[in-house]
LOSE-396991 format. One line per field, with one value per residue: chain; x, y, z of N, C-alpha, C in turn; residue in one letter. Coordinates in steps of 0.05 Angstrom, whole numbers, always signed. Layout:
N
unit = A, ...
npx = X, ...
npy = Y, ...
npz = Z, ...
capx = X, ...
capy = Y, ...
capz = Z, ...
cpx = X, ...
cpy = Y, ...
cpz = Z, ...
code = A, ...
//
This chain:
112
unit = A, A, A, A, A, A, A, A, A, A, A, A, A, A, A, A, A, A, A, A, A, A, A, A, A, A, A, A, A, A, A, A, A, A, A, A, A, A, A, A, A, A, A, A, A, A, A, A, A, A, A, A, A, A, A, A, A, A, A, A, A, A, A, A, A, A, A, A, A, A, A, A, A, A, A, A, A, A, A, A, A, A, A, A, A, A, A, A, A, A, A, A, A, A, A, A, A, A, A, A, A, A, A, A, A, A, A, A, A, A, A, A
npx = -767, -739, -699, -659, -585, -561, -505, -477, -432, -379, -337, -339, -305, -295, -345, -355, -316, -338, -381, -357, -327, -378, -414, -379, -390, -441, -472, -519, -550, -579, -535, -512, -476, -469, -439, -390, -378, -407, -418, -424, -391, -349, -302, -300, -280, -295, -306, -353, -433, -485, -545, -568, -547, -549, -612, -618, -590, -626, -678, -656, -636, -689, -721, -769, -786, -763, -713, -658, -612, -548, -490, -433, -422, -447, -470, -486, -515, -553, -567, -580, -632, -663, -676, -699, -746, -761, -788, -843, -902, -909, -857, -839, -839, -820, -770, -711, -668, -608, -564, -506, -443, -410, -372, -375, -439, -456, -434, -460, -517, -522, -502, -546
npy = -616, -648, -711, -696, -717, -720, -726, -753, -750, -757, -724, -660, -650, -689, -704, -657, -659, -711, -690, -652, -693, -722, -680, -666, -718, -700, -653, -629, -640, -636, -641, -647, -634, -652, -658, -658, -648, -583, -538, -545, -533, -534, -515, -536, -573, -608, -674, -720, -717, -679, -663, -610, -589, -639, -641, -595, -592, -630, -605, -564, -602, -628, -624, -625, -679, -717, -747, -773, -806, -820, -843, -844, -883, -929, -883, -833, -853, -865, -816, -786, -818, -807, -746, -749, -776, -731, -705, -679, -716, -725, -704, -739, -789, -778, -792, -827, -867, -896, -951, -961, -964, -901, -870, -902, -906, -852, -831, -868, -856, -808, -809, -833
npz = -1845, -1804, -1772, -1713, -1686, -1626, -1593, -1533, -1480, -1437, -1441, -1466, -1503, -1540, -1555, -1581, -1626, -1646, -1666, -1706, -1741, -1753, -1782, -1837, -1859, -1871, -1872, -1871, -1831, -1756, -1719, -1650, -1599, -1527, -1475, -1433, -1354, -1339, -1370, -1430, -1468, -1512, -1490, -1445, -1389, -1346, -1326, -1341, -1338, -1359, -1329, -1349, -1394, -1436, -1432, -1462, -1507, -1530, -1545, -1576, -1620, -1639, -1692, -1716, -1740, -1693, -1649, -1646, -1596, -1575, -1538, -1489, -1440, -1387, -1352, -1376, -1402, -1377, -1354, -1407, -1411, -1358, -1376, -1419, -1391, -1373, -1401, -1439, -1459, -1517, -1538, -1515, -1540, -1591, -1572, -1579, -1545, -1558, -1564, -1585, -1610, -1605, -1631, -1687, -1690, -1675, -1742, -1776, -1758, -1774, -1836, -1861
capx = -770, -709, -686, -641, -581, -556, -481, -477, -403, -372, -317, -337, -281, -312, -379, -354, -308, -350, -404, -337, -329, -401, -418, -361, -404, -467, -463, -546, -565, -576, -513, -512, -456, -469, -409, -381, -413, -407, -436, -421, -382, -309, -279, -317, -254, -309, -311, -388, -447, -502, -580, -578, -536, -571, -639, -616, -589, -651, -692, -639, -627, -704, -731, -798, -785, -760, -691, -641, -594, -526, -480, -410, -421, -475, -484, -478, -547, -577, -570, -603, -658, -667, -677, -735, -759, -783, -810, -880, -910, -910, -830, -817, -849, -802, -741, -710, -632, -594, -543, -497, -416, -414, -367, -395, -464, -461, -432, -477, -547, -513, -510, -569
capy = -624, -671, -723, -692, -727, -718, -740, -750, -756, -747, -705, -639, -641, -716, -701, -646, -670, -725, -673, -640, -704, -733, -652, -669, -729, -697, -623, -608, -658, -625, -651, -635, -648, -652, -666, -650, -639, -564, -513, -563, -518, -543, -510, -555, -591, -619, -698, -725, -709, -657, -659, -592, -588, -653, -622, -565, -607, -647, -585, -563, -616, -640, -613, -633, -716, -730, -743, -793, -792, -828, -837, -862, -898, -926, -858, -817, -865, -854, -776, -781, -822, -779, -727, -760, -777, -706, -681, -678, -743, -717, -700, -756, -798, -768, -791, -850, -867, -918, -964, -964, -946, -879, -869, -917, -899, -821, -823, -880, -842, -778, -803, -856
capz = -1821, -1799, -1750, -1705, -1666, -1590, -1572, -1503, -1487, -1415, -1444, -1479, -1524, -1556, -1564, -1602, -1637, -1661, -1682, -1729, -1750, -1772, -1800, -1845, -1885, -1876, -1866, -1860, -1804, -1733, -1697, -1623, -1572, -1501, -1474, -1402, -1328, -1338, -1389, -1445, -1481, -1524, -1454, -1410, -1380, -1333, -1344, -1333, -1358, -1355, -1349, -1365, -1415, -1446, -1442, -1475, -1530, -1543, -1546, -1602, -1636, -1648, -1715, -1726, -1741, -1676, -1645, -1632, -1577, -1574, -1507, -1495, -1424, -1375, -1339, -1398, -1414, -1359, -1356, -1425, -1407, -1352, -1393, -1436, -1381, -1364, -1429, -1445, -1475, -1550, -1544, -1508, -1567, -1616, -1572, -1587, -1541, -1578, -1553, -1604, -1608, -1601, -1660, -1700, -1697, -1697, -1771, -1802, -1767, -1800, -1859, -1855
cpx = -743, -713, -667, -618, -556, -527, -472, -452, -394, -348, -330, -323, -291, -325, -369, -340, -312, -372, -379, -343, -354, -419, -400, -370, -419, -475, -492, -558, -559, -557, -520, -492, -468, -455, -410, -394, -413, -424, -428, -401, -355, -294, -284, -294, -269, -307, -335, -401, -473, -522, -589, -566, -546, -597, -638, -613, -609, -670, -677, -636, -670, -720, -756, -806, -777, -729, -676, -618, -574, -504, -451, -411, -440, -482, -491, -517, -571, -587, -586, -633, -676, -684, -706, -741, -782, -796, -835, -876, -900, -878, -825, -816, -827, -774, -726, -670, -633, -571, -524, -467, -418, -401, -380, -420, -472, -460, -458, -498, -534, -522, -539, -590
cpy = -656, -688, -709, -702, -711, -730, -737, -765, -740, -731, -694, -640, -672, -718, -685, -647, -692, -704, -662, -672, -719, -710, -656, -691, -724, -674, -613, -626, -644, -650, -633, -634, -634, -678, -649, -648, -609, -550, -530, -557, -535, -534, -524, -580, -613, -654, -711, -712, -691, -651, -638, -585, -616, -641, -609, -573, -622, -631, -583, -583, -627, -615, -623, -672, -727, -728, -768, -793, -825, -823, -860, -890, -893, -890, -841, -829, -856, -827, -759, -789, -818, -751, -731, -765, -758, -694, -691, -709, -743, -723, -726, -780, -800, -775, -819, -854, -890, -930, -973, -957, -923, -873, -882, -905, -873, -820, -842, -868, -815, -786, -815, -833
cpz = -1811, -1772, -1733, -1688, -1646, -1577, -1557, -1497, -1451, -1416, -1473, -1515, -1548, -1569, -1590, -1620, -1649, -1677, -1708, -1747, -1773, -1800, -1825, -1873, -1893, -1865, -1861, -1839, -1772, -1718, -1680, -1604, -1545, -1478, -1441, -1380, -1327, -1360, -1427, -1474, -1501, -1505, -1439, -1403, -1355, -1341, -1326, -1352, -1346, -1352, -1361, -1391, -1447, -1462, -1461, -1507, -1545, -1557, -1572, -1629, -1656, -1675, -1733, -1720, -1721, -1662, -1640, -1622, -1575, -1555, -1516, -1469, -1407, -1367, -1357, -1406, -1391, -1354, -1383, -1427, -1394, -1357, -1414, -1418, -1375, -1382, -1419, -1461, -1492, -1551, -1539, -1532, -1583, -1603, -1572, -1578, -1553, -1566, -1567, -1600, -1622, -1631, -1691, -1713, -1698, -1717, -1787, -1789, -1777, -1828, -1872, -1875
code = M, S, V, G, I, V, L, V, S, H, S, A, L, I, A, H, G, L, V, D, L, A, R, Q, M, A, P, T, V, A, L, V, P, A, G, G, S, G, D, G, T, R, D, D, A, G, I, G, T, S, F, E, V, V, S, A, A, L, A, E, A, E, G, G, D, G, V, V, V, L, A, D, L, G, S, A, Y, L, T, A, E, T, A, V, D, L, L, D, E, D, A, A, A, R, V, L, V, V, R, A, P, L, V, E, G, A, V, A, A, A, V, A
//
């Protein structure tokens, strides 16, 4: 079991790039990007956040011990918090949305 990390950004490229960076330092940690306003893939050119992408990332990152969520800007936090609010009570209790600098926080969380 492990704690997964979801990185929510308005840019899919930032979310995926940050996963690439953190994965170099912590290759065994479940790091899941959730960026952009479209489908969340690296090629997603839309700027914004997607409730569906964040919700899917939360499910993917859950490794049994919970999920930590970091985000880049205010509305990304709102999207993440809404996704958590709509989880069942047990799942929501295992998710922590952290207000920390995205790059530094992601790397620190991954290597912790």
